C-alpha positions in Angstrom: 165.3 110.8 159.7 166.3 109.1 156.5 168.0 105.7 156.4 171.0 105.1 154.2 171.2 102.1 152.1 174.3 100.1 152.8 176.4 99.4 149.7 177.3 96.0 151.1 173.6 95.1 151.2 173.4 96.2 147.6 176.4 94.0 146.7 174.7 91.1 148.4 171.4 91.8 146.6 173.1 92.0 143.2 174.7 88.7 143.7 171.5 87.0 144.9 169.5 88.5 142.0 172.2 87.3 139.5 172.1 83.7 141.0 168.2 83.8 140.9 168.3 84.9 137.2 170.7 82.2 136.2 168.6 79.6 137.9 165.5 81.0 136.3 167.0 80.7 132.8 168.0 77.1 133.5 171.6 77.2 134.5 172.7 74.3 136.7 173.0 75.2 140.4 176.1 73.0 140.8 178.0 70.6 138.6 175.8 68.0 137.0 178.4 65.5 138.2 176.7 65.9 141.6 179.8 67.0 143.5 181.2 70.3 144.6 184.9 70.8 144.5 186.9 73.7 145.8 189.2 73.4 142.8 188.8 71.8 139.4 192.1 72.0 137.4 191.2 70.3 134.2 190.5 72.9 131.5 189.2 70.6 128.7 186.5 69.1 130.8 182.7 69.3 131.1 183.3 70.1 134.8 185.3 73.3 134.0 183.5 76.4 135.3 181.2 74.1 137.3 183.0 74.1 140.7 184.0 76.8 143.2 187.4 77.7 141.5 189.3 76.8 138.4 192.0 78.1 136.1 189.7 81.1 135.2 189.4 82.3 138.8 192.6 84.5 138.5 190.9 86.3 135.6 188.1 87.3 137.9 190.5 88.6 140.5 192.1 90.7 137.7 188.6 92.0 136.9 188.5 93.3 140.5 191.9 95.0 140.0 190.7 96.6 136.8 187.3 97.7 138.2 189.0 99.2 141.2 191.5 101.1 139.0 188.8 102.3 136.6 186.4 103.4 139.3 189.2 105.1 141.2 189.9 107.1 138.1 186.2 108.0 137.2 184.3 107.8 140.5 186.9 108.7 143.2 184.3 110.7 145.1 182.1 107.7 145.7 182.9 105.6 148.8 184.8 102.4 148.4 181.6 100.5 149.2 179.6 102.2 146.4 182.5 101.6 143.9 182.4 98.0 145.0 178.6 97.9 144.3 179.2 99.3 140.8 182.0 96.8 140.2 179.8 93.9 141.4 176.9 95.0 139.1 179.2 95.1 136.1 180.7 91.7 137.0 177.3 90.2 137.5 176.1 91.7 134.2 179.0 90.1 132.5 178.3 86.8 134.2 174.7 87.0 132.9 175.8 87.8 129.4 178.6 85.2 129.5 176.0 82.5 130.4 173.6 83.5 127.6 173.2 80.9 124.8 174.7 83.3 122.3 178.0 83.8 124.2 178.2 80.1 125.2 178.0 79.2 121.5 180.6 81.8 120.7 183.0 80.4 123.3 182.4 76.9 121.9 183.0 78.0 118.3 186.1 80.2 118.6 187.9 79.1 121.8 189.3 75.9 123.3 186.2 75.5 125.4 184.5 72.9 123.3 182.9 71.2 126.3 181.7 74.6 127.7 177.9 74.7 128.4 177.8 77.7 130.7 178.9 78.2 134.3 177.1 76.6 137.2 175.5 79.1 139.5 177.9 78.1 142.2 180.8 78.9 139.9 179.3 82.2 138.9 178.9 83.3 142.5 182.4 82.2 143.3 183.7 84.2 140.2 181.9 87.3 141.5 183.4 86.7 145.0 186.9 86.4 143.3 186.3 89.8 141.7 185.4 91.2 145.1 188.7 89.8 146.5 190.6 91.4 143.6 188.8 94.7 144.2 189.7 94.6 147.9 193.3 93.6 147.2 193.6 96.5 144.8 192.3 98.9 147.4 195.0 97.7 149.9 198.1 97.0 147.7 200.4 99.4 146.0 199.7 99.8 142.3 202.9 98.1 141.3 202.0 95.0 143.4 198.5 94.9 141.8 200.0 95.1 138.3 202.6 92.5 139.1 200.0 90.1 140.4 197.8 90.6 137.4 200.7 90.0 135.0 201.8 87.0 137.0 198.3 85.5 136.9 198.1 86.1 133.1 201.6 84.6 132.5 200.8 81.6 134.7 197.5 80.8 133.0 198.9 81.4 129.5 201.9 79.1 130.3 199.9 76.4 132.1 196.6 76.2 130.2 197.3 78.3 127.1 194.5 80.7 128.1 193.8 83.7 130.3 191.9 86.9 130.4 193.7 88.6 127.5 193.5 85.6 125.2 189.8 85.0 126.2 189.0 88.6 125.2 190.9 88.3 121.9 189.3 85.1 120.9 185.8 86.3 121.7 186.1 89.6 119.9 188.5 88.8 117.0 189.4 85.1 116.9 192.8 84.4 115.4 193.5 81.0 113.8 197.1 80.9 115.1 196.0 81.4 118.7 193.3 78.7 118.3 195.9 76.3 116.9 198.4 77.1 119.7 195.7 76.7 122.4 194.8 73.3 120.9 198.4 72.2 121.2 199.1 72.1 117.4 
């Protein structure tokens, strides 16, 4: 009799290994301010990406939408649990890359994130959980609702904080001066 590996245990193991790696490379477990907040809404702050949620949490929910859609297209035969495990691995890999010194310096040099020194481990785990929420929502909602929520999140964050998933990607890959000036409020 062979035992099957539970994809949910794999998801949990991936998250725990990611947290352990980030701690091992010296990332802060929680905000160095010493407190843990459910929400931190100030973008230009050394506490951004240090607490449980912030203005970038919606982008991680959108990651879940995108991963669900992509894996539905290319891996439809896999169970939902295994597709979630793949999505979690990709999200965690991104979180590890995002918290590397090279990417942190890139953020600081080409985006509005001048006070960004990497995510706390708490924030990273919360970001991964937000992706899982997005993945789950995309599995339950009609496509039009998922697209509407994603567009709404992007519009909201662009309007309120002059940033979002799309702008973040643009500024990391091909920084544009006019976007940087607009984000800085000039």
